[in-house]
Phi, psi and omega in degrees: 000138180285135180288129180249104185280110174244099190310313183300313180290315183303307186286326178292319179292317181298313183283336173293321180279336184211076180274072180203185184292341174292327181292325182254348180256230178260114187295334181280350178264155178287167177298323179296318179293319178295321179298318178300316179297317180292324178295324177293320178292324178297321179296320178296313181299316181300318180294318181287326176297319179297316179298324182276359179075027180266113178239123181285123179235162180299335182275349184283129177267121185243138171236131177239130179256129180081060186287339177057239181263007172089020180300313182282333172300313177302318183296311181292327174297319180294337179273357176101015180296131179248329181248098188225132174238125180246143180231145172205152179282339181268122182298325182298327178296315181295315181299310185292319184281334174294324176293320182288322183233074182296342180280347180262162177259137179230140182237123178268135174145167177288125185295344175278352181244321181283125183272120177277152177295139183280141174062034185259328194254146177271337182215129174250143182224132178210091188251127179058041184232316192302327182292342180277354174269090189279339179275125185297319180296317178294323177300312181298319179294319180295315181294321179293318179301312180296316182298317180294334182285348183269145175287165170297140182071010174286162177250147176235120176258120185215152174248145178229141180261088185283126180300336179285342182285321181213091183297322181299312181295321183291345180259358181288131185300314184299316182293328179290346176282323184241002180218149175224119180285144176216144179273179183300331182299328178299319182285321182291337175297330182264321185272354173058238185270022179298137180284133175270110183274336183203145173206101186227161175299139182216080187061241182266011182230187170247141170263128182234136175242121178257150172248121181279126180301000000 
């Protein structure tokens, strides 16, 4: 039977059955192995944020797209974030993290459909998410929506699954069902003359930090 990828159903069912790092990471790895991988990614992110001059303060308004099980929510909370908005397509993510962090705002819905407030946020975050938007039109709408929500001089932390980084992975049938690789040019078509402050290896992807003019 041909696999029919319906993102809302797929991710809600997956995270309902496995609301842990196996659900958002590598399912064949243990939680301990996934945690180790995430801790390594956190170290990379922390280093690149420091280089880019990104310091989390209580006054900083942060929006994160694709919060999953809240690993990065936990991280930004640990850094002192007070104004945080999290979004996810999976309702279970919103329910669980709203209970955990009642002081934060959470928005349920597809980021290509849910309209974010324009010019509100100082920092945008979208980690290990963009490749799961397999429809090109929805991808463009999602990236534009997120970009418009950022203030001038805001920073955007995003990961991209570049087909040039791992040709083998980009040709795997299963991944092509639920993921679509895209290079930097896809993002620059929307972000225009935005300065690229960082572009480094991030496990099987690239971590990119943009500065909004």
